[in-house]
N, C-alpha and C positions, 0 to 999 in steps of 0.2 A: 279174642274177647279182651285180652289184657290191654290192647290199644285203646279200648273205650275209657279206661281210667285216666290215661294220659291225655286223651282228646278232651274229655270232660273237664279235667283240671285246667288244661291249657286254655280252653275256650272261656271258662269262667274267669281265669286270671286276666285275659285280654279284655273282657267286658268290664270287669271291675276297674282295671287301669284306665280304660277309655272314659268311664263314667266319672272317675275322680279327677282326671286331668283335662277333661273337656267341659268343665263347668263354666257357664257364662255368668254375667252379672246378675241375671235373674235367679240363678241357682245359689249364688253366694250372698251372704248377709254381711253388710258393712257394720263393723263393730269398733269398739274403742280399744286402746292399748291396755287400759286397766282390766277390761273384761277378758281380753285374750290371755293376760297373765293369770287371771283367776281360773279361766277355763283350762289352760295348759297344766296348772298345778293339780286340778282335780283329775284330769285325764291321766297324769303320771301316777297318782295315788291309786286311782281306779284300776289302771292296768296292772300295777303291782299286786293289788288284791286279787284280781282275776287270775294272774299268773300263779299265785299261791293256790288257787282253786283248780285251775286247769291242769297243773302239773300232777295232781293226785289222781285225776279221773281215769286215765288209761290203765293204771296199775293197781287200783284198789282190789278188784276181784282177783287178779293174778297173785297179788301178795298174800291174800287170805288162802288161796289155793296152795301156794308154796308152803304155808304153815301147816298144811294137812287137813284143812277144814273142808267138809263136803258142801254140796249145793244147798242143803237145808240150813246148815249152820251159817253159811254166808248170807243166805236170804234173811235170816233173823238179824244179822248184823246190819244189813241194809235197812230193814224195817225199823230198827232202833234209831237210825239216823233220821228217817222221815218222821217217826213218832216223836222224837225229841224236838224236832222243828215245829211240830204241831202243838205239843204240850207247852213248851217253854217259849215259843215264838211270840205269842201275845204278851207274855210277861216281860220279856226283854225289850219288846217294842214299846211298851208303856214306860219302862224304866228309861228308855232312850229319850222319850218325850219329856220325862220328868227330870232326869238327872243330867241330860245333855247328850246331843247326838255325837259330838266329838268323842266323849267318853265311851259311847257305845261302839264307835268305830275302832277305838283302841282295844276294847273288850273283844271285838271280833278277831283282831290280830292275835291277842293272847290266847283265846280259846282255840283258834285253828293251829297255832304253834304247838300247844299242848297236845292237840289231837294228832299232829304229825309225829310228835315224840313217842306217843303210845304205839306207833306202828313198828317200833323196834322190838316189841314184846310179842312172843307167840301165844301168850295166855289169852284165852277167850274173854275173860272178864276185863282185862286191860284193854283189849281191842273194842269191847262193848262200850267202855267208858270213853274211848276215843271217838266212837260213832256218835255218842250222845253229845260230846263237846262239838263235834262237827255239825250236828243238827242245829245246835244253838247258834254256831257261827254262821251257818247258811241263812238263818232268819235275819241276823244282823246285816249280812251282806246285801240282802235284797230289800232292806228297809232303811237302816240307819244312814247309809251313804247317800241315798237319794233324798232323804228327809233333810240331811245336813245341807246338801247342795241347794235345794229349793229355798230353805230358810236363809242361807247365806247370800244367795242370789237376790232375794228380796231386801236384805239388809243394806246392800251396797247401792244406795239409791242415787238418782239424778235429781233434778230440780222438782220441788213439790208442786210446781205449776202444771205438771203432767196431769194432775187430777182434773183441772178444767179442760185440758185438751182431750182427755179420755171421755169426759162427760159430753163435750160438744160433738164428738164423733160417734157417740152412743156405742162405744165398744164395751160390751159386757162379757168379759171372759170369766170363766168359772171362779177363779180366785182373783178378784180385782186388784189385790195388793201386788200381784206380779207385775201388772201394768203401771201401777202408781208409784211403788216404792223401789222397785228393783231395776236391773238392767232391762233393755227392751225384752218383751215377753218372748219374741221369736228366737232370741239368743239362747234361751233356756233349752229349746228343742235342738239348737245347734250343738250345745254341750252334750245333750243326751245322745244324739246320733253319732257324734264323734267318739264319745266314750264307748258306745256299743261297737262301732266300727273297729276301734283299736282293741278294746278289752275282750270282746267276744269274737274277734276275727283274727287279726294279726297275732295277738298274744296267744290265742288258742292254738294256732298253727305252729308257732315257734315253740310253745311249751310241749306240744306233742312230739315234735322232732327232738327237742332237748331231752325230754324224758327217755326217749328211745336211745339217744346217744349215751346217757348216763347208765342205763340199765344193760343194754345189749352191746353197744360198741366199746364202751370203756369198761364194762364188766363190773360196775359197782353194785349191781344187784337191784331187786325191785323196791327196796326201801329208800334208795338214793333220791328218787324224785320227791319224796316227802321231806327229806332233809333240805333239798333245794327250795321247796315251797316255803319251808319255815324261814329260810334266809330272805326270800323276797318279801314275806310278810313282815319280818323285822325291819327291813329297809323302809317299807311303806309306813309302818308305825312310827318310825323316827321322823319321817316327813310330816305326818299328821301332828305329832307332838310339837314340832318346831314351827310349823307354818299355818296351821288351821286355828280359827277362832271357835269358841263354843257358842252353840245356840240351842234353844229349848222349844218345847211345844207350848203348852199352856203356861203362861208366866205366873200363875197363881201358886204360891208356895203351900197353900193349905190343902191342895188336892192330893189325896192318897191314891194308891194303885187301883183300888176298887172304883174310885171316882173316874179315873182314866178309862176304865173298862166301860162304865156307864156312858160317858161322853161318846166313846167310839160306837157303842151299841145304838145309842139314840141317833147318832148321825147316820148310821147305816139304815136304821128303821124309818127315819123321818124323811130321808132324801132318796128318792127313787134313783137318781143319777148315780149315787155312790153304791147302792145295792146292785144296780145293773152292771156297773164297772167291776165290782167284786165277783159277780157271777161270770162275766166274760173272762176275766183273768183266770179264775179257777178252771173253767172249761178248757181254755186254750193251754194253760200250763200243765194241767192234768194229762191232756192228750200228748203234749210234747214230751213229758217225762216217761209216759208209757212208750212212746216211739223210741226213746233212748234205750230202753230195755229190749225192744223187740226187733230193731232193724237188723241186728246181726243174724239171728236165726232165720228171719224171713228172706234175707238175701242168700243164705246158704242152707236151705232146708235139708240137703243131702250131703252136708259137710263139704260143700264146694270150697276150693282154695281161693279165698278172697283176701286182698291186702287191707286189713282192718284199719291200720294207721293211715294209709293213703286215702281210704274212703272217708275217714274222720276228717282229714285235712280238707278234702273236697267239700264236705258238709260245711265246715267252718268258712271256706271260701264263698260258698253260697250264701251263708249268713252275712258275710261282708258285703256281698252284692245287694242283699236286702237292705242293710243299714245305709248303704250309699244311695239307694233308691229313696229310702225314707227321708234322708237329708234334703233331697231335691223336692220331694212332695211337701215337706213341712216348711220349705223356704218360700213357698207360694202362698200368699195371703188368701187367694181365692179358693184354695183347696182346704176342706175341713177334715181333720183326722177322723171324725166320726163317720164321714162319708166313705173315704177310700178303704177304711178298715173292714167295711162290710164285704167288699170284693176280696180282700186278703183272706178273711175267714172262709169265704166260699171256695176259693182256690185251695186253701189248706184242707178243707173237708174233702174235696175231690182227690187230692194227692194221697190222703190216707185211706181212701176207698179203693185205690189201685190194687192192693193185695187181694181184695175180694173179687175184683173184676178179672184180674189175671188168673185167679184160681179156676174160674169158669171158662175162660176163653183159651187158655194155654195149658196143654197137658204137661204136667211136671214129669221129669225123668226119674226113674227109680235107681239109676246108676249112682253109686257113691263116689264122691270125690270129683275131680275134674275142675273146669273153670266155671265161671258164673253162667247161668242159663239165660235164654232169651227173656224169660219172665223177670229174671233178676236184673237184667239190663234196663228193662222198662221201669221197674221199681226204683232202680238207682237214680234214673233221671227224675222220676216223680219225687223221690225223697230229697233230691237237691232243690227242687222247686219248693218243697215244704220248708226246708231250711232257709231259703230266701224269704219266705213268709215270716219265719221266726225272726230274721234280721230286721224286717219291717216292723214286727210286733213290738219289740222291746222299746225303741225310742218313742213309738206312738203311744203305747200304754203309759209310759212315763209322762208324756205330755198331757194325756187325759187325767192322770192322777194329780198332776200339778194344778189342773184347772178345777177339779171337782172335790178333792179331799181337803177338808179344813185343816189349817196349819196346827191347831192346838192339840190334835191327837193323830197326826199323820202316821207315825210309825206304828201306833197301836192298831189303827184301821187297816193299814197295809198287811200287818201280820194276821189280823182277823181273816183277811182274804185267803191266807195260806192254810187255814184250818181245813176247809173242804178239799183243797188241793192235796194236802198230805194224807187225809183219810182215803181219798181216791187212789193215790199211788200205793199206799200200804195194802189196800184191798187187792189191787192188781198184782203186787208182788206176792201176796199170800196165795193167790189163786192162779198164778201164771201157768201152772200145769193142768188146770181144771178145764180150760176152754181152748179151742183151736185159735191160732193166731189170726185167722180171718175174722173171727168173732170179735177179738180185741180191737183190731183195726177198724172194723165196721162200727163198733161202739164209739171209738174216738172220732170217726168221721161224722157220726150223728151229733156228738157233742160240739164239734166245730161248726156244724150247720146251725145248731141252736145258738151258738155264740154270734153268728152272723145275724140271726134274727134279733137277738138282744141288742146288738150294736145298732141295728136300724131303730129299735125302740129308744135307745139312748140318744140318738141323733134327734128324733122327734121331740123327746122330753127336753133336751138341751135347747133346741130352737124355740120351743114354746116358752121356756124359762127366760131366754133372752128377749123374746118379743114382749112378754109381760113386763119385764123390767124397762124395756125401751118405751112401752106405752105409758107406764107410770111416770117415767122421766118427762115425756112429752106433756102429760097432764100438768105436772108441776111447773114446767116452763110456761105453759099457756096460762095457768093460774097467776103466776108471777107477772106475766105480761099484762093480763087483764087488770090485776091490782095496780100495776104501774100506770096503765092507761086511765084507770079510775081516779088515781091520785092526781095525775096531770089535769084531768078534766075538772076535778074539784078545785085545784089551784087556779085554773083559768077562770072558773066561775067566781071565786072569791075576789080575784083581781077585777073582774067585770062588775061585780056588785059595788066595789069601792069606786 
């Protein structure tokens, strides 16, 4: 069975390499030198930020265990992180829109560095403080950087005549300013897909191996990956301070924090597209984070000997495959994100239903230890498929957020989306021993199927919105044309009378 790991990893590596090196002109987007410089700068910073996050992941639980904490105490520490992200996320998101996204990104670096420093202490209260800081940092990681990118992308504009070109072709993208004032709108999706491909793929794999090298091979102990993470975060912060410009949400200086909340709440309540997008994101990410907690026990229910690090690297390779597929899909103007994501959510739903299916079709062994079972092999392949769907999801949801979420409260709205997500994950963590794993996976499968239905609804609403705008534009053009014809007729009549 051990050959399966190498076969799966090797096959995925070959497929990813072929996809990346066999792109044709249809798959590639022609851009400018200025945009490439902007994109590469963001990708370097994003990769350093993700490195600071990924280095910590494999050894958080193990570090707490070496300090002598039990499963219940470790669970409370994890809940503190998600609870912090839920409680403080909307506040820091609003402050990012108000005080500046660049400042928010620097705050992320400082918060996470302080969180890493607390890992040197075996005191529960100090570690709890570190988890709270880490929760705040996580909220900033998944809102402030994306908000800065979209706003900065819009700011670096080409000729203003693009407005007439956009109107003449009746291109109604969710946020028209992306098409009018910024780089080409499809270049934004290129930046998203590349950032995810590198940040959530290559960086994750390298960080996992590097953390293993520091802890086990070099013998620096389980706290060493956190020190390395702090170093990467410090380097990224230096690049941000020296090369990034500041941008804001609502330019009004009179709006306070409560007003920001009201703007975000009104936007979500008044625009069905934003509400649907928030529900879709919460359902998918809630299922994804539940999967993160449950994949290890479901692959080794009888304490089978499985290579956790190698499987983690395989999952990340699958995510790279998904992001590579996403870059191809988004490079084609004929394909709509709202359309193909319905299929992605449906496939995701099926993959997380596999633990339920295999529990009925395959008799599990009662023998402790040994290698991975036949059911485990099937689940491993299915979970790799799910991770590929995750790789498609990230750049695609970023593209949809850039289209539908208003610029004036982008960070606030995005963190509002994370409230139900964090509540869901906290409930799962608190009750992880109360329900069988098949029930947990079945619940996640249902949530993903609902996400697919909501994605279909989002596509219908978005198409209806575009059609209504296009119809209004045509009416205006016809009225102008009729008025022009009337004036010409009146002019001819006056000349004839003379």
